C-alpha positions in Angstrom: -22.2 49.1 -9.2 -25.6 51.2 -8.5 -27.4 51.0 -5.6 -29.8 47.8 -5.4 -33.7 48.9 -6.2 -36.2 46.1 -5.7 -37.8 45.0 -9.0 -40.2 42.2 -9.7 -37.6 41.0 -12.4 -35.0 38.3 -11.5 -32.0 39.3 -10.5 -29.3 37.7 -12.5 -26.1 39.3 -10.3 -26.6 39.3 -6.9 -26.6 42.8 -5.6 -23.5 43.5 -2.8 -23.0 46.4 -0.5 -19.3 45.7 0.4 -17.2 42.8 1.9 -15.1 41.4 5.1 -12.9 39.0 5.7 -14.0 35.8 8.0 -10.9 33.8 9.0 -11.6 30.0 9.6 -12.5 29.2 12.9 -9.8 27.1 14.8 -12.7 24.2 15.0 -12.4 24.0 11.1 -9.4 21.7 12.0 -11.6 19.3 14.0 -13.5 19.0 10.3 -10.1 18.5 8.8 -9.8 15.5 11.1 -12.9 13.5 10.0 -12.6 13.4 6.2 -13.1 9.7 6.4 -9.3 9.0 5.3 -8.8 4.9 5.3 -5.2 4.0 7.0 -3.9 2.8 3.7 -5.2 6.0 1.6 -3.3 8.0 4.1 -0.2 6.5 3.7 -0.8 6.7 0.5 -1.3 10.3 0.3 1.9 11.0 2.2 3.9 8.9 -0.3 2.5 10.7 -3.1 4.0 13.9 -1.4 7.5 12.1 -1.4 7.1 11.4 -5.1 6.5 15.0 -5.9 9.8 15.8 -3.9 11.5 13.5 -6.1 12.1 10.5 -3.6 13.7 7.1 -5.0 13.6 5.4 -1.3 10.5 5.8 1.1 10.0 3.9 3.8 6.9 3.4 6.3 7.8 2.4 9.7 5.8 0.9 12.9 7.5 2.1 15.7 6.6 -0.5 18.1 7.8 -0.9 22.1 8.1 -4.5 22.9 7.7 -3.9 26.5 11.3 -5.6 27.4 12.2 -2.5 29.2 9.0 -2.5 31.3 5.5 -1.7 30.3 3.3 -3.6 27.8 4.0 -4.4 24.1 2.6 -1.8 21.6 2.8 0.4 19.2 3.9 3.6 19.7 3.8 6.0 16.4 4.3 5.6 12.7 6.9 7.6 10.4 7.3 8.3 6.9 10.8 8.7 5.8 11.9 9.9 2.3 15.2 10.9 0.6 13.3 13.7 -1.5 14.6 17.1 -2.1 13.6 18.0 1.4 12.1 21.1 2.9 13.3 24.6 4.3 11.5 26.6 6.8 9.6 28.2 4.4 8.4 25.5 2.9 7.6 23.5 5.8 5.4 26.3 6.9 3.6 26.4 3.8 3.5 22.5 3.8 1.6 22.7 7.4 -0.9 25.4 6.4 -4.4 24.4 5.9 -4.8 24.7 2.4 -1.3 25.9 1.6 0.7 24.8 -1.2 3.0 25.9 -3.5 2.6 25.8 -7.2 2.1 21.9 -8.5 3.7 21.0 -11.6 1.6 19.6 -14.4 2.8 15.8 -13.6 2.4 16.7 -9.5 0.6 14.0 -7.3 -0.6 16.6 -5.1 -3.7 18.7 -6.0 -5.6 20.3 -3.3 -3.1 21.1 -0.6 -4.8 19.8 2.2 -3.3 15.9 2.0 -0.6 16.1 4.5 -2.8 17.6 7.1 -6.2 15.6 6.4 -4.7 12.0 6.0 -2.4 12.5 8.7 -5.1 14.1 11.4 -7.2 11.5 10.7 -5.3 9.1 12.4 -3.1 10.7 14.8 -3.4 13.6 17.1 0.0 14.8 16.7 1.6 15.6 13.4 5.3 16.2 13.1 7.4 17.0 10.0 11.2 17.3 10.0 12.8 18.0 6.8 16.3 19.2 5.6 17.7 20.3 2.2 20.8 20.3 0.5 21.2 23.8 1.2 19.3 24.4 4.6 19.6 22.7 7.9 17.0 20.3 9.7 13.7 21.9 10.6 10.3 21.0 11.9 7.1 21.6 12.7 3.9 19.9 14.8 0.3 20.2 15.0 -1.6 19.1 18.0 -4.8 18.8 17.5 -6.1 19.9 20.6 -4.0 23.0 20.3 -4.9 23.7 16.5 -8.9 23.4 17.6 -8.1 26.1 19.7 -6.4 28.7 18.1 -4.4 27.2 15.0 -1.0 27.3 16.8 1.7 25.3 15.1 4.8 24.5 17.2 8.2 24.7 15.9 10.1 21.6 16.8 13.7 22.2 18.5 16.5 22.6 15.9 19.0 20.0 17.5 16.3 17.4 17.8 15.4 17.6 13.9 18.9 16.8 13.3 18.9 14.0 16.0 16.0 12.4 14.1 17.6 12.9 10.7 20.9 11.4 11.7 18.8 8.5 13.1 17.7 7.4 9.7 20.8 8.9 7.8 21.0 5.7 5.9 17.7 6.8 3.9 17.9 10.3 4.3 21.7 11.4 3.3 21.9 15.0 2.2 18.0 16.0 2.1 14.8 14.2 2.9 11.9 14.5 5.1 10.3 12.6 7.8 6.6 12.9 8.8 6.0 11.5 12.0 2.5 10.5 13.9 2.1 10.0 17.5 -0.9 9.4 19.4 -2.3 7.4 16.3 -5.7 6.4 17.5 -5.8 3.1 16.2 -2.7 2.1 17.8 -4.4 2.8 21.1 -7.1 0.2 20.8 -4.9 -2.6 20.6 -5.4 -5.1 23.4 -2.5 -7.1 25.4 -1.2 -9.5 23.4 -3.1 -8.5 19.7 0.1 -6.4 18.4 1.3 -9.2 16.3 -2.1 -10.1 14.5 -2.9 -6.0 14.3 0.6 -5.6 12.6 0.0 -8.7 10.1 -3.3 -7.3 9.1 -2.6 -4.0 9.0 0.9 -4.2 6.8 -1.2 -6.7 4.4 -3.4 -4.3 3.5 -1.1 -1.6 3.0 1.1 -3.9 1.0 -1.9 -4.7 -1.2 -3.4 -0.4 -1.2 0.2 0.6 -2.2 1.0 -2.3 -4.5 -2.2 -1.5 -6.4 -2.5 2.4 -6.6 1.4 3.1 -6.9 2.0 0.2 -9.2 3.3 2.2 -12.3 5.8 4.0 -9.8 6.9 0.7 -8.2 7.6 -0.8 -12.1 10.1 1.7 -12.6 13.9 1.1 -11.6 15.1 3.6 -8.8 12.1 3.9 -6.6 11.2 1.8 -4.0 8.7 1.8 -0.7 9.6 -0.5 2.0 7.3 -1.3 5.4 9.3 -1.9 8.3 8.7 -2.5 12.0 11.4 -1.3 14.3 11.9 -1.6 18.0 12.1 2.1 19.4 14.4 1.1 21.9 17.1 -0.9 19.9 16.3 0.0 16.4 16.5 -3.3 15.5 14.0 -4.3 12.4 11.5 -6.5 13.3 10.1 -7.2 10.3 11.2 -5.6 6.8 9.1 -6.1 3.7 9.7 -4.4 0.4 6.3 -3.4 -1.5 5.6 -5.3 -4.8 3.9 -3.6 -7.9 0.0 -5.1 -8.0 -0.4 -4.3 -11.9 -4.4 -4.9 -12.3 -3.7 -5.4 -16.0 -1.0 -8.0 -15.0 -2.3 -11.4 -16.6 -0.3 -13.4 -18.2 -2.8 -14.3 -21.5 -5.8 -12.4 -22.1 -9.2 -13.6 -21.9 -9.8 -12.7 -25.4 -7.9 -12.9 -28.5 -7.2 -9.4 -29.6 -7.0 -7.8 -26.4 -6.0 -5.4 -25.0 -7.8 -3.1 -27.5 -7.9 0.7 -27.2 -10.9 2.8 -28.0 -11.2 6.6 -28.4 -14.3 8.5 -26.4 -14.8 12.1 -28.1 -15.7 13.7 -24.7 -17.2 17.1 -24.8 -15.6 19.9 -23.3 -12.5 17.4 -23.1 -11.7 15.9 -26.6 -10.8 12.6 -27.2 -10.1 10.3 -24.4 -8.8 6.7 -24.9 -10.0 3.6 -23.1 -7.4 0.6 -23.1 -10.1 -2.1 -22.9 -8.8 -5.5 -21.2 -10.6 -8.7 -20.8 -9.0 -10.9 -17.8 -8.6 -14.8 -18.3 -11.5 -16.3 -16.2 -11.1 -17.6 -12.8 -7.2 -16.3 -12.8 -6.1 -17.0 -9.1 -3.7 -14.0 -9.5 -3.9 -11.5 -6.7 -3.8 -8.7 -9.4 -7.5 -10.2 -10.0 -8.5 -11.6 -7.1 -6.6 -10.2 -4.0 -7.4 -6.4 -4.3 -11.3 -6.5 -3.3 -14.7 -7.8 -4.2 -14.6 -8.3 -8.2 -17.5 -6.7 -8.3 -16.0 -3.9 -7.2 -13.1 -4.2 -9.6 -14.8 -4.3 -12.8 -14.9 -1.3 -15.0 -12.8 1.8 -15.1 -9.0 1.9 -13.4 -8.5 5.9 -13.7 -5.2 7.1 -13.6 -3.8 10.8 -12.7 -0.3 11.3 -13.9 0.7 7.4 -13.6 -1.1 7.4 -9.9 -4.2 5.1 -9.9 -6.8 7.3 -8.4 -9.8 4.8 -9.1 -9.7 0.8 -9.0 -12.9 -0.2 -10.8 -16.2 0.9 -10.9 -18.3 2.3 -13.9 -19.0 6.0 -12.8 -23.0 5.8 -13.3 -21.9 4.5 -17.3 -24.1 1.4 -16.0 -24.3 -1.3 -13.3 -21.9 -3.6 -12.0 -23.0 -7.3 -12.7 -21.5 -10.5 -12.5 -21.1 -11.0 -16.1 -18.7 -8.3 -16.5 -16.4 -9.5 -13.8 -13.4 -9.8 -16.6 -13.7 -6.1 -18.1 -11.1 -3.8 -17.1 -10.6 -0.4 -18.8 -7.4 1.7 -18.3 -8.1 5.5 -18.7 -5.5 8.2 -18.1 -7.0 11.6 -17.3 -6.3 14.8 -18.9 -3.6 16.6 -17.3 -5.4 20.2 -18.4 -7.9 21.4 -16.1 -11.6 20.3 -17.2 -15.2 20.2 -15.7 -15.7 16.5 -16.6 -13.5 14.8 -14.6 -13.4 15.8 -11.0 -10.8 14.1 -8.6 -11.8 13.6 -4.5 -9.8 15.2 -2.0 -8.6 11.7 -1.0 -7.9 10.6 -4.1 -9.7 7.6 -3.9 -11.9 8.0 -7.1 -13.4 10.6 -10.1 -16.6 12.3 -10.3 -17.8 12.4 -13.8 -20.3 14.5 -15.9 -22.7 12.8 -18.0 -20.5 14.0 -20.8 -18.2 11.2 -20.3 -21.1 8.7 -20.6 -22.2 10.1 -24.0 -18.6 9.8 -24.9 -18.7 6.2 -24.7 -21.8 5.4 -26.6 -19.7 7.1 -29.5 -16.3 5.3 -28.5 -14.8 3.2 -31.1 -11.3 1.7 -32.2 -9.7 4.0 -34.8 -8.2 1.4 -36.7 -11.1 -1.3 -37.1 -14.1 0.7 -36.2 -14.8 -1.6 -33.5 -16.9 -0.1 -30.9 -16.6 0.2 -27.0 -20.1 -1.4 -26.6 -19.0 -4.5 -28.8 -16.2 -4.9 -26.2 -18.4 -4.6 -23.3 -20.6 -7.6 -25.1 -17.2 -9.8 -25.9 -16.3 -9.6 -22.0 -19.7 -10.7 -21.1 -19.4 -13.9 -23.8 -16.1 -14.4 -22.1 -17.4 -14.7 -18.8 -20.2 -16.9 -20.1 -18.2 -19.3 -22.0 -15.8 -19.7 -19.1 -19.0 -20.3 -16.5 -20.2 -23.4 -18.8 -16.7 -25.1 -18.5 -16.4 -27.0 -15.6 -12.6 -28.2 -15.7 -11.2 -26.5 -13.3 -8.3 -27.9 -11.1 -8.8 -26.4 -7.9 -5.5 -26.4 -5.7 -5.9 -26.9 -1.7 -6.1 -23.9 0.6 -3.0 -22.8 2.9 -2.6 -21.0 5.8 -1.1 -17.6 4.2 2.9 -17.0 4.7 4.0 -14.1 7.0 7.0 -12.7 8.6 10.1 -13.9 7.6 8.7 -14.7 3.9 10.6 -12.5 1.1 7.6 -10.2 -0.1 8.4 -12.0 -3.9 7.9 -15.2 -2.9 5.0 -14.3 -0.6 3.2 -12.7 -3.6 4.0 -15.9 -5.7 2.6 -18.4 -2.7 -1.0 -16.1 -2.8 -0.9 -16.3 -6.3 -0.7 -19.9 -7.0 -2.3 -21.0 -3.6 -6.0 -20.1 -2.3 -5.4 -18.8 1.3 -7.5 -19.8 4.1 -9.5 -17.2 5.9 -8.7 -16.2 9.4 -5.5 -18.1 10.4 -2.3 -16.8 11.7 0.5 -16.8 9.2 3.0 -18.9 9.4 6.2 -16.7 10.5 10.2 -17.9 10.1 12.7 -16.9 12.5 16.5 -17.9 12.9 17.1 -18.7 16.8 19.3 -20.9 18.8 16.9 -24.1 18.9 15.4 -25.2 22.1 14.8 -29.0 22.5 14.5 -31.8 24.8 17.5 -32.9 27.0 19.7 -35.8 25.3 18.9 -34.1 21.7 21.8 -32.2 20.3 20.7 -29.1 18.3 23.3 -29.5 15.7 21.5 -32.2 14.2 18.2 -30.4 13.5 17.7 -27.8 11.2 14.6 -26.4 12.3 12.0 -27.1 14.8 8.2 -25.6 14.8 5.9 -23.7 17.3 2.5 -25.4 16.3 0.4 -23.1 18.4 2.1 -20.0 17.5 2.6 -20.9 13.7 6.3 -20.5 13.5 9.3 -22.3 12.0 12.5 -21.6 14.1 15.5 -22.1 11.9 18.8 -22.9 13.6 21.0 -20.0 13.7 24.1 -21.9 13.5 23.4 -22.8 10.1 22.4 -19.5 8.6 25.7 -19.0 6.8 25.4 -21.7 4.8 22.3 -20.0 3.0 23.7 -16.9 3.2 27.2 -17.1 2.2 29.2 -14.1 2.8 26.1 -11.7 2.4 24.7 -10.2 5.8 21.4 -12.2 6.3 18.0 -10.1 6.5 14.7 -10.9 8.0 13.7 -12.4 4.3 16.6 -14.4 3.8 16.8 -17.9 2.8 13.8 -17.8 0.4 14.7 -21.2 -1.2 14.5 -23.1 2.2 11.9 -21.0 3.3 9.6 -21.7 0.8 10.2 -25.8 0.8 9.6 -25.7 4.5 6.2 -23.7 3.9 4.8 -26.1 1.2 6.0 -29.3 3.3 4.6 -27.9 6.7 1.6 -26.1 5.8 -0.6 -29.1 6.4 0.7 -30.0 9.6 -0.2 -26.5 10.9 -3.5 -26.9 9.7 -4.3 -29.7 12.0 -5.1 -29.2 15.6 -2.2 -31.4 16.9 1.0 -32.6 15.6 0.1 -36.7 15.5 3.1 -39.3 15.6 3.2 -39.7 12.1 3.8 -35.9 11.4 6.6 -35.9 14.1 8.2 -38.9 12.3 8.3 -36.9 9.0 9.5 -33.6 10.4 12.3 -35.8 12.0 12.8 -37.3 8.6 13.0 -33.8 6.7 15.5 -32.5 9.4 17.8 -35.7 9.0 17.7 -35.3 5.0 18.2 -31.6 5.0 20.8 -31.3 7.7 23.0 -34.0 6.1 22.5 -31.7 2.9 23.4 -28.4 4.8 26.4 -30.1 6.0 27.6 -31.1 2.5 27.1 -27.8 1.2 29.1 -26.2 3.9 31.7 -29.0 3.0 31.7 -28.1 -0.5 32.4 -24.4 0.7 35.1 -24.9 2.9 36.7 -27.4 0.3 
C-alpha cells in the first residue's frame, strides 16, 4: 500500500502503517465473569456442552453440608456430571481457554466458545473441569478468578484426585464423561442460617422449569435424561432427586382455534424461505406449559430454536408490540443452520436479534396450501382471545399449597397443571421415618403423621415395603399414596392450626389406610 497522502477526498480504505499483537489483559477475565448470566441459563449452557458431547445422562448436583459433623447447614458447591465422550488433556486446554473452541458441527449447540467459562464464572469464583475419554486417563483444569485476573494462570488438577472424583460418580460416567465443579458459589454464600431448604426449593423449581422449557425437545427423546439432586457431601446420600420433565410451549391438548397449528412461509431476504408454525393456545389454560413459564405478556410471539434447542421463548422481535389480546399466539421457528446476517444469537443463548429483513418477510408470509396470510393468523389469535373473554362460565378450582420434596416430578407437574398454586407457601414434603408418637400410641397403628408447622407428611417406614414390593424405595416412591395424602391434607396445612375435627379426620384416614395396607400385605404374603 502506498504511503498515505493527505487529501480533501473521503478515504474509503483506512490507511495503515504496520501492525502489532495486543494480547488481552488479565482483567478481561473480570468482564467475562460479569456477562449477566442468570443461574438457570448458566446451568443450561453447561448442559449444552454435555449434549454436544453425546451425553445420555446429565446430573446437576447441589452439594450440601447438613452440619451434622459440626458447623452450619450450608451449600458447599455444585456439580454438572455427564457421560459424554469426555476430553483429553489437549481438549481440556481448549475448553478452558477464553475464546477457545474446537470446530463446531452444523448441529452443535455450542457457538462462541465462551459459554463454559462465562456461565461458570458469573456465579462461582472457582471453576474445575475433570474429564476422561475411552482412550485417555482422567485429567482436570481449574480457573480461580483471583489468579486468572492477575495473570491468566490455569491450574492443572492432580491426576489422582481426578480419578477419585470420576470414581465417586462411576454410576454416571462409566468409561467416559465430564464433571464441571463450581466452588465458592457466590449465591450459596449469602444463604442465611435456617434458609437452605427454602433456597433449594425455590432454586430447583426455577431450574426444573427453565431446563424443561429450553431443552424440551431433547428431554422428549428416548435416551436423554437430566436429573437434579441434592447430595450430602459427606455421606453421598441423596437428600432430594428430581428428574427434569419436558415443558412443551406448544403442548396443549386441543387448539384454541380449528385449523391450527398452521404453517406459513416467510420469504426473508438474505436467508430464503423461513417456515413459521403458528399455534393458538386454548383460552384460560391451566397447564404449566402455558401459565407456569413466566408472565403471559412475555410468552406470546416467537419461539426460536437453534438445532432443536430453544433460544428464545416468546417476544415479537420488534415486529409488533406485545398486548393482552395476543396472549394465545405462539409461533415456532427453526433458525437456519447456515450462517446469515438476519438472525444473530446472543452470547448467553437467551434471545435472538433480527434485522428488518425478518419483519419484511412476515408481511409477505402465507400458507403455501391455502394462501392464508400471517396477518390473518394474528387476527384469528386475537379473536380467539376476545371471544373467550366474553364467556364467563369458567370453573375455578381452589388454590393449594404446592407439592415439594418426595413427590415424583411427573406427579408434581400434573398437580401444578390441574390446581392453582398458592404463592409464597412452603411446599408440602413427604419423608419416610420411624414415627414419633405420644405415650400410649402404637406407631404400628398409624400410616402417617403430619408436622403442621413444617408442612411435612411423615410416612411410617415400617410399611414402605407395601408400596414398593421388592423394588428399592427412592425419595419419590409411592406416588399413589402421596398423591392421595396430598389432596386430602392440603386444606389442613392451609389452616393456622389443626382443629379437633381435623384431628379426628386424620385419625379416620389412618385407621382406614392402615387396614388397607395390612390387607395388601396379607395378600402379598399369602
